[in-house]
Backbone as a ProteinNet text record, in pm:
[ID]
protein_1_A
[PRIMARY]
MGMMKEFKEFAMRGNVMDMAVGIIIGAAFGKIISSFVGDVLMPPIGLLVGNMDFSNIAITLKQAVGETPAVTMKIGQFINYIIDFLIVALAIFLVVKGMNSMKKKQEAAPAPPPEPSKEEKLLTEIRDLLKK
[TERTIARY]
7591.4	7723.9	7761.2	7663	7689.4	7765.8	7736.4	7803.8	7952.7	7985.3	8125.3	8202.1	8136.6	8200.8	8225.7	8126.7	8139.8	8253.4	8261.5	8368.2	8505.2	8514.1	8641.5	8685.2	8592	8624.2	8671.2	8604.3	8643.1	8782.5	8808.8	8936.4	9053	9027	9135.5	9159.9	9087.5	9112.8	9253.3	9311.4	9446	9453.1	9349.7	9351.2	9357	9279.1	9274.3	9407.2	9464.5	9592.8	9703	9703	9801.7	9788.2	9663.7	9639.9	9688.3	9662.7	9706.9	9859	9927	10073.9	10121.7	10058.7	10096.5	10078.6	9970.1	9944.4	10049.3	10081.7	10181.9	10318.3	10357.3	10486.7	10484.4	10371.7	10359.1	10373.5	10315.4	10328.1	10473.4	10542.3	10683.9	10766	10735.5	10806.2	10783.2	10661.3	10630	10714	10736.3	10819.9	10964.7	11012.1	11149.1	11162.9	11066.6	11071.8	11062.4	10975.4	10964.6	11096.6	11161.1	11291	11394.8	11392.3	11487	11470	11345.4	11320.6	11356.1	11308.2	11328.7	11470.9	11537.3	11668.4	11785.6	11764.1	11874.6	11862.7	11747	11731.6	11712.4	11627.8	11595.2	11710.3	11794.3	11904.7	11997.8	12043.7	12126.4	12051.1	11923.3	11844.5	11831	11804.2	11797.2	11928.6	12039.4	12172.3	12195.1	12151.3	12167.3	12088.7	11975.4	11892.5	11913.8	12029.4	12065	12024.8	12053.4	12023.8	11877	11790.8	11648.5	11593.1	11516.1	11451.4	11307.3	11274.4	11141.3	11029.9	11054.6	10947.6	10904.9	10988.8	10953.3	10887	10874.8	10811.5	10660.7	10606.8	10463.4	10414.3	10288.8	10223.4	10127.4	10147	10062	9936.8	9823.3	9695.5	9640.1	9664.1	9616.9	9718.2	9763.9	9863.2	9802.6	9889.9	9845.8	9798.6	9685.5	9630.5	9610.1	9683.9	9672.4	9710.2	9617.8	9644.1	9597.2	9535	9490.2	9610.7	9638.2	9755.5	9734.3	9844.2	9838.1	9781.4	9715	9662.5	9762.3	9821.4	9924.3	9896.8	9946.8	9948.1	10092.1	10114.3	10249.2	10289.6	10332.7	10370.2	10492.2	10587.8	10709.9	10680.7	10592.1	10554.3	10486.2	10405.9	10338.9	10441.9	10545.6	10652.1	10719.5	10746.4	10806.2	10717.2	10586.8	10494.8	10490.2	10498.7	10501	10625.4	10739	10863.1	10852.3	10795	10771.1	10691.5	10581.4	10493.8	10567.9	10644.8	10715.5	10817.4	10885.3	10982.8	10912.4	10802.3	10726.8	10672.7	10617.2	10563.1	10673	10791.4	10902.4	10944.9	10952.3	10991.3	10889.8	10762.1	10657.9	10662.6	10683.4	10694.5	10808.5	10924	11038.8	11011.8	10943.9	10910.6	10814.9	10709.8	10611.5	10676.4	10762.8	10830.7	10919.1	10990.2	11072.9	10990	10876.3	10789.5	10733.6	10695.4	10642.4	10748.3	10871.7	10976.6	11005.2	10995.6	11014.3	10900.9	10779.2	10665.2	10683.3	10730.6	10750.5	10854.7	10960.2	11062.8	11004	10917.9	10854.7	10761.7	10686.5	10593.8	10667.9	10784.8	10860.1	10917.8	10946.2	11001	10892.7	10921.1	10818	10790.3	10664.3	10624.6	10655.8	10696.5	10724.1	10595.4	10607.7	10487.1	10419.4	10288.5	10218.5	10248.6	10248.9	10276.4	10157.7	10184.4	10073.7	9979.7	9853.1	9753.1	9771.5	9701.3	9710.3	9667.6	9564.2	9516.1	9622.8	9689.4	9793	9909.6	9946.7	10055.5	10017.8	9893	9845.2	9842.3	9793.1	9789.2	9930.6	10024.7	10163	10219.7	10191.7	10239.4	10177.6	10048.1	9982.9	10043.3	10067.3	10128.8	10267.5	10346.1	10481.4	10474.7	10375.9	10361.3	10319.1	10231.2	10184.7	10297.9	10389.4	10502.4	10592.8	10607.6	10692.4	10624.7
11199.2	11150.2	11029.8	10960.1	10843.4	10879.3	10996.5	11037.6	11064.4	11123	11149.9	11018.6	10920.6	10790.4	10724.3	10734.1	10676.6	10742.9	10877.4	10950.1	10910.9	10895.9	10858.1	10720.2	10624.2	10491.4	10499.1	10584.7	10600.6	10661.6	10765.9	10837.1	10754.4	10661.4	10583	10449.4	10424.7	10302.9	10309.3	10195	10189.4	10252.1	10230.9	10283.3	10435.4	10497.9	10643.5	10699	10637.6	10684.9	10665.9	10552	10528.4	10632	10662	10760.4	10898.5	10935	11065.1	11075.9	10971.7	10971.1	10983.3	10910.4	10917	11056	11123	11257.4	11355.5	11344.2	11433.9	11412	11287.1	11257.4	11300	11279.4	11320.7	11471.3	11548.2	11695	11736.9	11674.8	11706.9	11666.1	11550.1	11502.9	11598.7	11651	11747	11873.4	11920.2	12038.7	12010.1	11891.8	11854.8	11852	11791.6	11782.5	11920.6	12007.1	12142.9	12217.7	12202.5	12266	12206.8	12074.5	12008.9	12061	12070.2	12116.1	12263.5	12345.7	12489.9	12535	12473.2	12521.2	12440.7	12314.8	12230.2	12195.8	12154.6	12103.5	12213.4	12310.5	12411.7	12507.3	12549.9	12639.5	12580.6	12453.7	12401.2	12388.2	12350.3	12340.7	12478.7	12579.6	12717	12762.2	12720.9	12754.9	12690	12565.4	12495.3	12560.9	12620.7	12683.5	12834.2	12879.7	13020.9	13108.3	13063.8	13140.3	13180.2	13093.5	13121.4	13071.5	13155	13116.7	13080.9	12954.1	12908.4	12973.5	13002	13056.7	13195.3	13263.7	13397.5	13396.3	13279.4	13273	13292.1	13388.5	13416.1	13473	13451.1	13508.7	13615.9	13737.2	13847.9	13850.8	13833.3	13835.2	13976.7	14056.8	14195.2	14278.9	14385	14472	14543.6	14583.5	14659.5	14796.7	14838.3	14969.9	15043.4	15150	15226.7	15141	15129.8	15047.9	14903.6	14873.3	14737.2	14654.2	14543.9	14463.9	14390.2	14349.7	14276	14136.3	14082.5	13946.2	13857.6	13762.1	13677.3	13529.8	13446.2	13301.2	13265.4	13211	13180.1	13041.3	13034.1	12908.2	12847.4	12929.7	12880.2	12811.5	12869.9	12808.1	12673.9	12668	12544.4	12438.1	12477.1	12382.7	12328.6	12417.5	12372.9	12271.2	12295.7	12202.9	12068.5	12070.9	11945	11864.9	11932.5	11863.3	11809.2	11888.7	11839.8	11709.7	11712.3	11595.6	11474.4	11493.9	11382.1	11321.2	11403.9	11352.1	11275.6	11331.1	11260.7	11129.2	11130.8	11008.4	10904.1	10947.3	10854.3	10794.9	10879.1	10829.9	10729.3	10758.6	10666.4	10537.3	10547.7	10429.3	10340	10399.9	10320.7	10252.9	10322.2	10262.5	10145.2	10164.8	10058.6	9941	9970.7	9863.9	9782.9	9850.5	9781	9693.6	9745.9	9667.4	9546.4	9563.7	9450.9	9343.9	9384.1	9283.7	9209.4	9278.2	9210.7	9111.3	9148	9057.6	8933.1	8953.2	8840.4	8744.5	8796.6	8711.2	8628.5	8690.8	8617.7	8510.5	8543.7	8446.7	8334.4	8364	8264.4	8156.8	8189.3	8090.3	7986.8	7858.1	7756.5	7736.1	7719.4	7694.1	7548.9	7522.5	7383.8	7301.4	7174.2	7092.9	7078.7	7073.8	7062.7	6928.7	6930.9	6809.2	6713.5	6584.1	6489.4	6491.8	6465.7	6465.2	6341.5	6338.5	6224.1	6094.4	6105.5	5986.4	5931.2	6022.7	5979.4	5914.4	5973.2	5915.3	5775	5762	5632.5	5530.2	5570.6	5478.8	5437.8	5530.5	5498.9	5396.8	5413.1	5317	5179.6	5175.5	5047.1	4981.1	5059.5	5006.4	4946.2	5023	4974.4	4847.2	4836.7	4716.5	4598.1	4621.6	4513.2	4463	4553.4	4510.8	4414.9	4434	4349	4215.2
11972.3	12006.3	11920.6	11864.8	11782.5	11655.8	11599.5	11477	11504	11618.1	11652.9	11669.6	11733.4	11752	11616.9	11529.1	11395.8	11318.6	11329.1	11260.3	11316	11447.8	11510	11460.6	11452.9	11401.1	11256.2	11177.2	11036.7	11025.4	11102.4	11093	11144.1	11233.6	11291.9	11221.1	11114.2	11037.5	10979.3	10957.7	10901.4	10763.4	10680.9	10544.4	10543.9	10630	10633	10681.8	10782.3	10834.4	10730.3	10662.3	10556.4	10445.8	10409.9	10305.3	10348.9	10474	10524.2	10520.9	10564.3	10561.3	10416.7	10325.6	10185	10126.5	10162.8	10111.4	10163.8	10291.9	10350.7	10286.8	10272	10208.9	10062.3	9995.4	9855.5	9838.7	9930.5	9923.4	9941.1	10036.9	10057.8	9936	9878	9759.1	9643.1	9631.7	9525.9	9537.7	9660.1	9680.5	9640.4	9674.7	9637.9	9486.2	9418.6	9272.6	9209.5	9263.2	9209	9222.1	9336.2	9355.2	9261.1	9245.2	9154.4	9012.3	8967.2	8830.5	8815.9	8908.8	8896	8922.1	9019.2	9062.6	9007.8	8971.1	8926.3	8778.1	8733.6	8597.4	8492.9	8522.9	8422.3	8389.5	8484.7	8445.8	8339.6	8350.9	8242.1	8109.6	8116	7992.6	7929.5	8014.4	7964.3	7904.4	7964.6	7913.3	7776.2	7760.8	7633.6	7520.4	7553.7	7450.1	7444.7	7493.3	7477.3	7594.2	7715.3	7837.7	7848.6	7803.7	7810.3	7943.9	8010.9	8136.1	8102.4	8112.2	8072.1	8152.9	8280.3	8363.9	8318.5	8239	8191.1	8053.8	7992	7860.4	7877.7	7805.8	7816.1	7683.8	7656.8	7539	7589.2	7541.8	7585.3	7498.5	7562.1	7489.6	7479.4	7584.3	7583.6	7660.7	7598.6	7661	7781.4	7872.7	7989.1	7943.6	7999.1	7966.8	8098.6	8117.4	8241.4	8361	8453.9	8572.8	8555.2	8443.9	8416	8372.6	8443.4	8406.7	8274.2	8213.4	8087.5	8113.1	8012.5	8017.9	7943.1	8016.4	7954.9	7981.4	7890.9	7912.3	7946	8064	8110.8	8062.4	7939.8	7876.5	7946	7983.8	8048.1	8179.8	8257.9	8385.4	8360.2	8256.2	8217.6	8179.3	8105.6	8069.9	8195.5	8292.9	8419.6	8489.9	8490.3	8556.6	8484.1	8352	8275.8	8311.1	8319.9	8356.5	8498.6	8591.3	8728.2	8724.9	8650.1	8642.9	8588.1	8480.6	8420	8515.4	8593.1	8688.3	8800.4	8851.9	8956.8	8903.1	8781.4	8721.8	8703.4	8660.4	8643.8	8777.8	8880.1	9012.6	9065.3	9050.7	9097.2	9016.4	8885	8800.2	8847.9	8877.1	8921.8	9055.5	9147.2	9276.8	9257.5	9177.8	9155	9082.8	8985.6	8913.1	9007.6	9097.3	9195.6	9287.9	9332.7	9421.2	9347.6	9220.7	9142.9	9121.8	9095.7	9075.6	9206	9318.7	9447.6	9472.2	9434.1	9448.8	9362.8	9239	9148.5	9203.8	9265.6	9324.4	9438.2	9518.2	9628.3	9574.7	9468.2	9411.3	9340.3	9284.7	9210	9300.4	9424.2	9517.4	9545.8	9516.4	9537.3	9686.1	9716.1	9854.6	9888.4	10011.2	10048	10039.4	10003.2	9990.6	10127	10126.5	10254.2	10321.9	10451.8	10528.6	10513.8	10503.1	10485.4	10606.7	10577.8	10685.4	10773.8	10884.2	10976.9	10908.9	10823.6	10754.2	10659.3	10587.1	10494.2	10569.3	10681.8	10762.4	10810.9	10857.8	10907.1	10794.3	10676.9	10562.9	10519.7	10525.2	10491	10588.8	10716.9	10817	10791.9	10760.2	10733.9	10611	10507.4	10384.6	10415.6	10493.2	10528	10610.2	10701	10781.2	10695.5	10598.6	10511.4	10421.9	10382.5	10300	10376.8	10505.2	10586.8	10604.8
[MASK]
++++++++++++++++++++++++++++++++++++++++++++++++++++++++++++++++++++++++++++++++++++++++++++++++++++++++++++++++++++++++++++++++++++

C-alpha cells in the first residue's frame, strides 16, 4: 500500500498537474493549428502555385503490382507538417517573448528602499537629540 500512497503524492504534485494541463491544451492547440494549415493556409498557397494540393505530392518508389500497394514518399504531407511546426513554434515564441517582456517590466520597477532597522531609528533619534 506504500507504493500507491507514494504514487498518489507524486501524481497530485502541482508540477505534475500543471504539466498534464499543458499537455492537454497543447494537444488541442495542435489540432487547431493543423486545421488552420490544412484548411485555411494551404488552399491559398496551392492556388498561388497553380492549384497544387501539397498533401497529394508524393514520390513513387515502387509501382503497385497486383494487390501490392505502391510504395510512396508523401512529400506534400511532410511539407504540411513542417508548416504546422513553424506556426506552432512562432506562436510559442510570441507567448514566451511576451512573458519575458512582462518580467522585464516588473524587474525594471525599482523596489522601495527597505525601512530602517530599530537600531538605525534609535541612533537617528540620539543624533537629533545631540544636535539640539
